N, CA, C and O atoms as a printed pandas DataFrame, in Angstrom:
     atom_number atom_name residue_name chain_id  residue_number  x_coord  y_coord  z_coord
0              1         N          MET        A               1   -5.393   14.866   -4.506
1              2        CA          MET        A               1   -5.910   13.620   -4.399
2              3         C          MET        A               1   -7.265   13.382   -3.630
3              4         O          MET        A               1   -7.066   13.414   -2.416
4              5         N          THR        A               2   -8.520   13.164   -3.949
5              6        CA          THR        A               2   -9.262   13.141   -3.071
6              7         C          THR        A               2   -9.636   11.732   -2.372
7              8         O          THR        A               2   -9.138   10.731   -2.887
8              9         N          LYS        A               3  -10.479   11.567   -1.233
9             10        CA          LYS        A               3  -10.594   10.376   -0.742
10            11         C          LYS        A               3  -11.200    9.330   -1.908
11            12         O          LYS        A               3  -10.757    8.183   -1.969
12            13         N          ASP        A               4  -12.067    9.721   -2.675
13            14        CA          ASP        A               4  -12.517    8.401   -3.905
14            15         C          ASP        A               4  -11.564    8.375   -4.996
15            16         O          ASP        A               4  -11.760    7.588   -5.923
16            17         N          SER        A               5  -10.607    9.102   -4.997
17            18        CA          SER        A               5   -9.266    9.119   -6.249
18            19         C          SER        A               5   -8.135    7.542   -5.060
19            20         O          SER        A               5   -7.604    6.513   -5.478
20            21         N          LEU        A               6   -8.211    8.084   -3.665
21            22        CA          LEU        A               6   -7.118    7.284   -2.768
22            23         C          LEU        A               6   -7.966    5.864   -2.855
23            24         O          LEU        A               6   -7.276    4.876   -3.105
24            25         N          LEU        A               7   -9.301    5.668   -2.686
25            26        CA          LEU        A               7   -9.863    4.327   -2.615
26            27         C          LEU        A               7   -9.717    3.753   -3.993
27            28         O          LEU        A               7   -9.634    2.526   -4.047
28            29         N          LYS        A               8   -9.667    4.509   -5.250
29            30        CA          LYS        A               8   -9.734    3.895   -6.657
30            31         C          LYS        A               8   -8.245    3.364   -6.463
31            32         O          LYS        A               8   -8.258    2.177   -6.786
32            33         N          THR        A               9   -7.139    3.699   -6.124
33            34        CA          THR        A               9   -5.842    3.960   -5.710
34            35         C          THR        A               9   -5.537    2.596   -5.073
35            36         O          THR        A               9   -4.762    1.755   -5.528
36            37         N          LEU        A              10   -6.093    2.529   -4.220
37            38        CA          LEU        A              10   -6.098    0.975   -3.047
38            39         C          LEU        A              10   -6.481    0.033   -3.811
39            40         O          LEU        A              10   -5.749   -0.956   -3.836
40            41         N          ASN        A              11   -7.755    0.023   -4.689
41            42        CA          ASN        A              11   -8.442   -0.943   -5.662
42            43         C          ASN        A              11   -7.301   -1.370   -6.504
43            44         O          ASN        A              11   -7.153   -2.544   -6.845
44            45         N          LEU        A              12   -6.340   -0.229   -6.902
45            46        CA          LEU        A              12   -5.321   -0.912   -8.347
46            47         C          LEU        A              12   -4.455   -1.460   -7.361
47            48         O          LEU        A              12   -4.132   -2.616   -7.633
48            49         N          TYR        A              13   -4.004   -1.045   -6.376
49            50        CA          TYR        A              13   -2.980   -1.510   -5.747
50            51         C          TYR        A              13   -3.195   -3.199   -5.397
51            52         O          TYR        A              13   -2.363   -4.092   -5.561
52            53         N          GLU        A              14   -4.749   -3.327   -4.803
53            54        CA          GLU        A              14   -5.108   -4.820   -4.324
54            55         C          GLU        A              14   -5.267   -5.302   -5.339
55            56         O          GLU        A              14   -4.976   -6.493   -5.234
56            57         N          HIS        A              15   -5.709   -4.961   -6.741
57            58        CA          HIS        A              15   -5.702   -5.813   -7.751
58            59         C          HIS        A              15   -4.192   -6.428   -8.305
59            60         O          HIS        A              15   -3.908   -7.577   -8.642
60            61         N          VAL        A              16   -3.511   -5.437   -8.268
61            62        CA          VAL        A              16   -1.842   -5.969   -8.624
62            63         C          VAL        A              16   -1.540   -6.868   -7.991
63            64         O          VAL        A              16   -1.254   -7.946   -8.512
64            65         N          LEU        A              17   -1.517   -6.602   -6.304
65            66        CA          LEU        A              17   -1.194   -7.612   -5.435
66            67         C          LEU        A              17   -2.078   -9.054   -5.733
67            68         O          LEU        A              17   -1.461  -10.096   -5.956
68            69         N          LYS        A              18   -3.060   -9.032   -5.722
69            70        CA          LYS        A              18   -3.691  -10.519   -6.033
70            71         C          LYS        A              18   -3.439  -11.039   -7.260
71            72         O          LYS        A              18   -3.479  -12.255   -7.447
72            73         N          SER        A              19   -3.169  -10.218   -8.165
73            74        CA          SER        A              19   -2.968  -10.991   -9.722
74            75         C          SER        A              19   -1.606  -11.435   -9.538
75            76         O          SER        A              19   -1.326  -12.422  -10.218
76            77         N          ALA        A              20   -0.413  -10.850   -8.595
77            78        CA          ALA        A              20    0.607  -11.139   -8.335
78            79         C          ALA        A              20    0.854  -12.526   -7.237
79            80         O          ALA        A              20    1.926  -12.982   -6.840
80            81         N          GLU        A              21   -0.877  -13.090   -6.853
81            82        CA          GLU        A              21   -0.932  -13.627   -5.712
82            83         C          GLU        A              21   -0.249  -13.501   -4.526
83            84         O          GLU        A              21    0.153  -14.529   -3.982
84            85         N          VAL        A              22   -0.032  -12.356   -3.994
85            86        CA          VAL        A              22    0.987  -11.885   -3.071
86            87         C          VAL        A              22   -0.384  -12.092   -1.959
87            88         O          VAL        A              22   -1.486  -11.576   -2.145
88            89         N          LYS        A              23    0.013  -13.045   -0.683
89            90        CA          LYS        A              23   -0.574  -12.776    0.328
90            91         C          LYS        A              23   -0.863  -11.714    1.286
91            92         O          LYS        A              23   -0.059  -10.790    1.412
92            93         N          ILE        A              24   -2.330  -11.775    2.225
93            94        CA          ILE        A              24   -2.003  -10.929    2.869
94            95         C          ILE        A              24   -1.678  -11.400    4.324
95            96         O          ILE        A              24   -2.391  -12.085    5.057
96            97         N          GLN        A              25   -0.328  -10.831    4.600
97            98        CA          GLN        A              25    0.400  -11.050    6.046
98            99         C          GLN        A              25    0.796   -9.957    6.618
99           100         O          GLN        A              25    1.774   -9.397    6.123
100          101         N          GLU        A              26    0.127   -9.351    7.840
101          102        CA          GLU        A              26    0.960   -8.351    8.572
102          103         C          GLU        A              26    2.353   -8.749    9.055
103          104         O          GLU        A              26    2.500   -9.789    9.697
104          105         N          ALA        A              27    3.470   -7.874    8.735
105          106        CA          ALA        A              27    4.482   -7.939    9.263
106          107         C          ALA        A              27    4.376   -7.881   11.066
107          108         O          ALA        A              27    3.618   -7.135   11.685
108          109         N          SER        A              28    5.267   -8.792   11.630
109          110        CA          SER        A              28    5.769   -8.976   12.650
110          111         C          SER        A              28    6.386   -7.889   13.386
111          112         O          SER        A              28    7.277   -7.232   12.848
112          113         N          PHE        A              29    5.914   -7.586   14.820
113          114        CA          PHE        A              29    6.467   -6.151   15.006
114          115         C          PHE        A              29    8.110   -6.718   15.955
115          116         O          PHE        A              29    8.637   -5.959   16.769
116          117         N          ARG        A              30    8.527   -7.725   15.728
117          118        CA          ARG        A              30    9.602   -8.289   16.563
118          119         C          ARG        A              30   10.499   -7.492   15.815
119          120         O          ARG        A              30   10.185   -6.748   14.886
120          121         N          LYS        A              31   12.026   -7.754   16.425
121          122        CA          LYS        A              31   12.907   -6.811   16.044
122          123         C          LYS        A              31   13.741   -7.056   14.895
123          124         O          LYS        A              31   14.259   -6.152   14.239
124          125         N          HIS        A              32   13.888   -8.491   14.616
125          126        CA          HIS        A              32   14.581   -9.050   13.002
126          127         C          HIS        A              32   13.226   -9.824   12.114
127          128         O          HIS        A              32   12.840  -10.986   11.987
128          129         N          TYR        A              33   12.863   -8.744   11.704
129          130        CA          TYR        A              33   11.640   -8.919   10.595
130          131         C          TYR        A              33   12.075   -9.638    9.459
131          132         O          TYR        A              33   13.300   -9.517    9.450
132          133         N          LYS        A              34   11.761  -10.236    8.619
133          134        CA          LYS        A              34   12.126  -10.684    7.388
134          135         C          LYS        A              34   11.874   -9.212    6.446
135          136         O          LYS        A              34   10.907   -8.457    6.549
136          137         N          THR        A              35   13.119   -9.061    5.462
137          138        CA          THR        A              35   12.541   -7.916    5.011
138          139         C          THR        A              35   12.615   -8.010    3.170
139          140         O          THR        A              35   12.677   -7.069    2.378
140          141         N          ASP        A              36   12.584   -9.335    2.914
141          142        CA          ASP        A              36   12.799   -9.885    1.276
142          143         C          ASP        A              36   11.222   -9.322    0.747
143          144         O          ASP        A              36   10.218   -8.912    1.329
144          145         N          LYS        A              37   11.608   -9.546   -0.656
145          146        CA          LYS        A              37   10.322   -8.376   -1.435
146          147         C          LYS        A              37    9.247   -9.265   -0.935
147          148         O          LYS        A              37    8.474   -8.561   -0.286
148          149         N          GLN        A              38    8.844  -10.535   -0.948
149          150        CA          GLN        A              38    7.780  -10.862   -0.761
150          151         C          GLN        A              38    7.325  -10.676    0.649
151          152         O          GLN        A              38    6.135  -10.533    0.929
152          153         N          SER        A              39    7.902  -10.679    1.180
153          154        CA          SER        A              39    7.396  -10.217    2.744
154          155         C          SER        A              39    6.878   -9.163    3.002
155          156         O          SER        A              39    5.911   -9.107    3.761
156          157         N          THR        A              40    7.477   -7.957    2.350
157          158        CA          THR        A              40    7.234   -6.544    2.295
158          159         C          THR        A              40    5.539   -6.370    1.060
159          160         O          THR        A              40    4.589   -5.604    1.220
160          161         N          LEU        A              41    5.769   -7.426   -0.089
161          162        CA          LEU        A              41    4.460   -7.279   -0.477
162          163         C          LEU        A              41    3.743   -7.718    0.232
163          164         O          LEU        A              41    2.710   -7.059    0.109
164          165         N          GLU        A              42    3.554   -8.771    1.250
165          166        CA          GLU        A              42    2.366   -9.319    1.810
166          167         C          GLU        A              42    1.991   -8.017    3.112
167          168         O          GLU        A              42    0.851   -7.636    3.380
168          169         N          HIS        A              43    2.866   -7.673    3.562
169          170        CA          HIS        A              43    2.838   -6.655    4.692
170          171         C          HIS        A              43    2.046   -5.327    4.121
171          172         O          HIS        A              43    1.149   -4.770    4.755
172          173         N          CYS        A              44    2.496   -4.925    2.880
173          174        CA          CYS        A              44    2.038   -3.746    2.285
174          175         C          CYS        A              44    0.018   -4.340    1.850
175          176         O          CYS        A              44   -1.051   -3.768    2.065
176          177         N          HIS        A              45    0.350   -5.656    1.209
177          178        CA          HIS        A              45   -1.172   -6.102    0.931
178          179         C          HIS        A              45   -2.216   -6.183    2.563
179          180         O          HIS        A              45   -3.427   -6.393    2.631
180          181         N          SER        A              46   -1.436   -5.986    3.486
181          182        CA          SER        A              46   -2.250   -6.237    4.563
182          183         C          SER        A              46   -2.564   -4.531    5.218
183          184         O          SER        A              46   -3.453   -4.233    6.016
184          185         N          MET        A              47   -1.659   -3.705    4.670
185          186        CA          MET        A              47   -2.432   -2.512    4.906
186          187         C          MET        A              47   -3.236   -1.981    4.226
187          188         O          MET        A              47   -3.566   -0.907    4.729
188          189         N          ILE        A              48   -3.974   -2.293    2.871
189          190        CA          ILE        A              48   -4.909   -1.655    2.432
190          191         C          ILE        A              48   -6.059   -1.868    2.997
191          192         O          ILE        A              48   -6.824   -0.920    2.823
192          193         N          ASN        A              49   -6.410   -2.558    3.486
193          194        CA          ASN        A              49   -8.019   -2.670    4.112
194          195         C          ASN        A              49   -7.819   -1.417    5.101
195          196         O          ASN        A              49   -8.554   -0.429    5.097
196          197         N          GLN        A              50   -6.701   -1.609    5.958
197          198        CA          GLN        A              50   -6.567   -0.680    6.858
198          199         C          GLN        A              50   -6.975    0.999    6.536
199          200         O          GLN        A              50   -7.567    1.925    7.091
200          201         N          ILE        A              51   -6.319    0.745    5.399
201          202        CA          ILE        A              51   -5.985    2.326    5.133
202          203         C          ILE        A              51   -7.456    2.661    4.801
203          204         O          ILE        A              51   -7.964    3.744    5.091
204          205         N          ARG        A              52   -8.164    1.564    4.115
205          206        CA          ARG        A              52   -9.558    2.401    3.664
206          207         C          ARG        A              52  -10.344    2.548    4.946
207          208         O          ARG        A              52  -11.220    3.406    5.054
208          209         N          THR        A              53  -10.076    1.826    5.780
209          210        CA          THR        A              53  -10.814    2.309    7.649
210          211         C          THR        A              53  -10.214    3.640    7.758
211          212         O          THR        A              53  -11.132    4.456    7.677
212          213         N          PHE        A              54   -9.323    4.102    7.874
213          214        CA          PHE        A              54   -8.725    5.374    8.028
214          215         C          PHE        A              54   -9.976    6.510    7.502
215          216         O          PHE        A              54  -10.728    7.201    8.188
216          217         N          VAL        A              55   -9.801    6.333    5.410
217          218        CA          VAL        A              55  -10.461    6.790    5.168
218          219         C          VAL        A              55  -12.058    6.966    5.636
219          220         O          VAL        A              55  -12.662    8.006    5.901
220          221         N          ALA        A              56  -12.477    5.732    5.643
221          222        CA          ALA        A              56  -13.844    5.658    6.334
222          223         C          ALA        A              56  -14.058    6.371    7.898
223          224         O          ALA        A              56  -15.230    6.520    8.246
224          225         N          ASN        A              57  -13.119    6.757    8.725
225          226        CA          ASN        A              57  -13.126    7.108    9.814
226          227         C          ASN        A              57  -12.496    8.427    9.501
227          228         O          ASN        A              57  -11.659    8.756   10.341
228          229         N          ASP        A              58  -12.647    9.146    8.664
229          230        CA          ASP        A              58  -11.763   10.571    8.227
230          231         C          ASP        A              58  -10.562   10.632    8.892
231          232         O          ASP        A              58  -10.261   11.697    9.431
232          233         N          ASN        A              59   -9.803    9.667    8.955
233          234        CA          ASN        A              59   -8.197    9.986    9.521
234          235         C          ASN        A              59   -7.662   10.053    8.445
235          236         O          ASN        A              59   -7.133    9.003    8.081
236          237         N          MET        A              60   -7.592   10.886    7.787
237          238        CA          MET        A              60   -6.893   11.245    6.365
238          239         C          MET        A              60   -5.307   11.642    6.583
239          240         O          MET        A              60   -4.507   11.712    5.649
240          241         N          ASP        A              61   -4.987   11.885    7.931
241          242        CA          ASP        A              61   -3.466   12.175    7.909
242          243         C          ASP        A              61   -2.975   11.010    8.075
243          244         O          ASP        A              61   -1.771   10.983    7.820
244          245         N          LYS        A              62   -3.566    9.686    8.514
245          246        CA          LYS        A              62   -2.613    8.358    9.040
246          247         C          LYS        A              62   -2.856    7.947    7.158
247          248         O          LYS        A              62   -1.923    7.743    6.382
248          249         N          ALA        A              63   -4.322    7.914    6.796
249          250        CA          ALA        A              63   -4.168    7.089    5.471
250          251         C          ALA        A              63   -3.156    7.654    4.851
251          252         O          ALA        A              63   -2.265    6.898    4.465
252          253         N          TRP        A              64   -3.022    9.134    4.591
253          254        CA          TRP        A              64   -1.886    9.592    3.304
254          255         C          TRP        A              64   -0.486    9.040    3.817
255          256         O          TRP        A              64    0.317    8.635    2.976
256          257         N          ARG        A              65   -0.049    8.997    5.660
257          258        CA          ARG        A              65    1.146    8.791    5.691
258          259         C          ARG        A              65    1.046    7.133    5.599
259          260         O          ARG        A              65    2.168    6.657    5.424
260          261         N          TRP        A              66    0.134    6.258    5.660
261          262        CA          TRP        A              66    0.174    4.838    4.953
262          263         C          TRP        A              66    0.421    4.695    3.567
263          264         O          TRP        A              66    0.957    3.677    3.129
264          265         N          LEU        A              67   -0.030    5.910    2.631
265          266        CA          LEU        A              67   -0.285    5.592    1.356
266          267         C          LEU        A              67    1.106    5.840    0.917
267          268         O          LEU        A              67    1.630    5.154    0.040
268          269         N          GLY        A              68    1.795    6.954    1.603
269          270        CA          GLY        A              68    2.908    7.125    0.892
270          271         C          GLY        A              68    4.101    6.102    1.348
271          272         O          GLY        A              68    5.075    5.915    0.618
272          273         N          PHE        A              69    3.938    5.422    2.677
273          274        CA          PHE        A              69    4.518    4.303    3.039
274          275         C          PHE        A              69    4.311    3.021    1.207
275          276         O          PHE        A              69    5.119    2.563    0.400
276          277         N          LEU        A              70    3.273    2.974    1.318
277          278        CA          LEU        A              70    2.993    1.768    0.414
278          279         C          LEU        A              70    3.811    2.150   -0.783
279          280         O          LEU        A              70    4.666    1.385   -1.230
280          281         N          GLN        A              71    3.553    3.350   -1.317
281          282        CA          GLN        A              71    4.214    3.671   -2.498
282          283         C          GLN        A              71    5.719    3.406   -2.775
283          284         O          GLN        A              71    6.217    2.929   -3.795
284          285         N          GLY        A              72    6.359    3.843   -1.585
285          286        CA          GLY        A              72    7.366    4.262   -1.302
286          287         C          GLY        A              72    8.090    2.406   -1.725
287          288         O          GLY        A              72    8.983    2.065   -2.500
288          289         N          CYS        A              73    7.240    1.637   -0.843
289          290        CA          CYS        A              73    7.585    0.081   -0.665
290          291         C          CYS        A              73    7.641   -0.334   -2.417
291          292         O          CYS        A              73    8.556   -0.945   -2.970
292          293         N          PHE        A              74    6.561    0.122   -2.968
293          294        CA          PHE        A              74    6.091   -0.079   -4.420
294          295         C          PHE        A              74    7.161    0.201   -5.315
295          296         O          PHE        A              74    7.608   -0.659   -6.074
296          297         N          TRP        A              75    7.678    1.602   -5.250
297          298        CA          TRP        A              75    8.753    2.151   -6.286
298          299         C          TRP        A              75   10.088    1.482   -5.892
299          300         O          TRP        A              75   10.799    1.090   -6.818
300          301         N          THR        A              76   10.552    1.287   -4.488
301          302        CA          THR        A              76   12.061    0.725   -3.936
302          303         C          THR        A              76   11.497   -0.586   -4.792
303          304         O          THR        A              76   12.058   -0.733   -5.878
304          305         N          LEU        A              77   10.612   -1.424   -4.506
305          306        CA          LEU        A              77   10.538   -3.052   -5.198
306          307         C          LEU        A              77   10.089   -3.021   -6.598
307          308         O          LEU        A              77    9.685   -4.017   -7.197
308          309         N          GLY        A              78   10.176   -1.826   -7.102
309          310        CA          GLY        A              78   10.275   -1.827   -8.445
310          311         C          GLY        A              78    8.676   -2.156   -9.406
311          312         O          GLY        A              78    8.577   -2.416  -10.605
312          313         N          LEU        A              79    7.762   -2.047   -8.546
313          314        CA          LEU        A              79    6.182   -2.485   -8.737
314          315         C          LEU        A              79    5.871   -0.995   -9.920
315          316         O          LEU        A              79    5.426   -1.210  -11.047
316          317         N          PHE        A              80    6.076   -0.059   -9.603
317          318        CA          PHE        A              80    5.649    1.201  -10.422
318          319         C          PHE        A              80    6.983    2.523  -10.704
319          320         O          PHE        A              80    7.999    2.816  -10.072
320          321         N          SER        A              81    6.665    2.797  -11.335
321          322        CA          SER        A              81    7.690    3.784  -11.277
322          323         C          SER        A              81    7.373    4.909  -10.887
323          324         O          SER        A              81    6.166    5.066  -10.704
324          325         N          LEU        A              82    8.354    6.183  -10.593
325          326        CA          LEU        A              82    8.275    7.511   -9.807
326          327         C          LEU        A              82    6.658    8.178  -10.875
327          328         O          LEU        A              82    5.601    8.636  -10.440
328          329         N          ASN        A              83    7.057    7.984  -12.157
329          330        CA          ASN        A              83    5.771    8.978  -12.725
330          331         C          ASN        A              83    4.772    7.977  -12.489
331          332         O          ASN        A              83    3.846    8.676  -12.077
332          333         N          GLU        A              84    4.219    6.402  -12.481
333          334        CA          GLU        A              84    3.555    5.707  -12.452
334          335         C          GLU        A              84    2.205    6.258  -10.805
335          336         O          GLU        A              84    1.017    6.505  -10.600
336          337         N          LEU        A              85    3.560    6.162  -10.073
337          338        CA          LEU        A              85    2.866    6.655   -8.681
338          339         C          LEU        A              85    2.647    8.077   -8.898
339          340         O          LEU        A              85    1.477    8.186   -8.533
340          341         N          ARG        A              86    3.071    9.372   -9.303
341          342        CA          ARG        A              86    2.425   10.442   -9.415
342          343         C          ARG        A              86    1.015   10.383  -10.018
343          344         O          ARG        A              86    0.010   10.959   -9.601
344          345         N          GLU        A              87    1.165    9.397  -11.313
345          346        CA          GLU        A              87   -0.163    9.728  -11.974
346          347         C          GLU        A              87   -1.110    9.167  -10.922
347          348         O          GLU        A              87   -2.154    9.820  -10.938
348          349         N          HIS        A              88   -1.126    8.213  -10.029
349          350        CA          HIS        A              88   -1.955    7.410   -9.346
350          351         C          HIS        A              88   -2.307    8.605   -8.101
351          352         O          HIS        A              88   -3.108    8.316   -7.211
352          353         N          ASN        A              89   -1.783    9.648   -8.130
353          354        CA          ASN        A              89   -1.674   10.189   -6.802
354          355         C          ASN        A              89   -2.445   11.715   -7.607
355          356         O          ASN        A              89   -2.525   12.704   -6.878
356          357         N          SER        A              90   -2.840   11.808   -8.694
357          358        CA          SER        A              90   -3.451   12.769   -9.228
358          359         C          SER        A              90   -5.313   12.622   -9.459
359          360         O          SER        A              90   -5.946   13.542   -9.977
């Protein structure tokens, strides 16, 4: 996956979340944060622009880690299958 393909993948994820009317809401780092589906998706949505910033600053190690977190959440929550996520990474 190149930087350009990563950015295209982020655009796809942002489109999916916006289409589902998922708000952008960063998770609280308090000990007992809600982990329901909606709160998780809102936090994932908030991560997308930060990943773009990592890419712009050439902090690719962190961008890849955060992408992995997003994709793990999306798979666990049933937004995408493993095959779909694999295709996003090609």
